[in-house]
N, C-alpha and C positions, 0 to 999 in steps of 0.2 A: 468421446465423451469430453467435454470442455467444462471446466469450473467457472461460473459466471459470478463476478462480484459486482454488486451494485453499490455506486456510491450515491450518497445522498447530498446534494450541494443545494442550499437555498439561504436566501436572505430572510430576515423575519417578516418583510412585506412582499414577499415572493412565493408561488407555490413551488414545492421540491421539485427539483431537476433530477434525473437519474441518468446513469452512464453504465453501460455493462462492459466488462473487461473478460477476454477469453483465454484460457491457458491452455497449453497442449496436454493431452491425456497423460503423458509421461510424467509431467510435473505434478498434476493433481494426484496420481498415484504415488509419487514420492512424498506428497504432502500426506496423503492419508495413511501411509505406512508410518510415517513420524507421529502422526496424532495417535494411531493405533499402539504405538510401542511407549510413547512418551506420556500419553493420558493428560496432557497439559490443555490443549486447545479443544473445544467443543466440536469445531467443524473446520472443515477446509476454508471455508469462507473467513471464519475468525482467524485462521493462520494467515491467509493472503492479507487480509486487513492489516494485522500487525506487521507483517513483512514489509508491506507498502509504506506504512506509517514510518517504520525504522528506517527504510531508504531514504524517504524524503527528508527525515531529519539528518542523516549523513549527508546527503546532496547539498541541502541548505548549509551546514558547516562548511562543506569545500566551498562553495559559491561565496560565504562570508568570507574566507580566507583569500581566495582570488581577488575579491573587490578590495580587500585590504592591501593586498600586494599591489595592485592598480592605484591605490590612494583614492580609491571612490569612497564615498558616504555610505555608511550602511543604512538600509531600508528598513 
């Protein structure tokens, strides 16, 4: 069994585009165990979304530092 997370990406003048992402069963089971015990997230998809957003923020911060070290302008 895989958890499928659908990302909604669209501009105001375009129709929505969706992308599915699959996770290994063991990872989804670990997420569900956390949800069951912590009772914080409403679903495995909500957990995955939050985790992905957190990782994006972290990697953007790293990229910002790398660009700064290279003397590049911020985007």
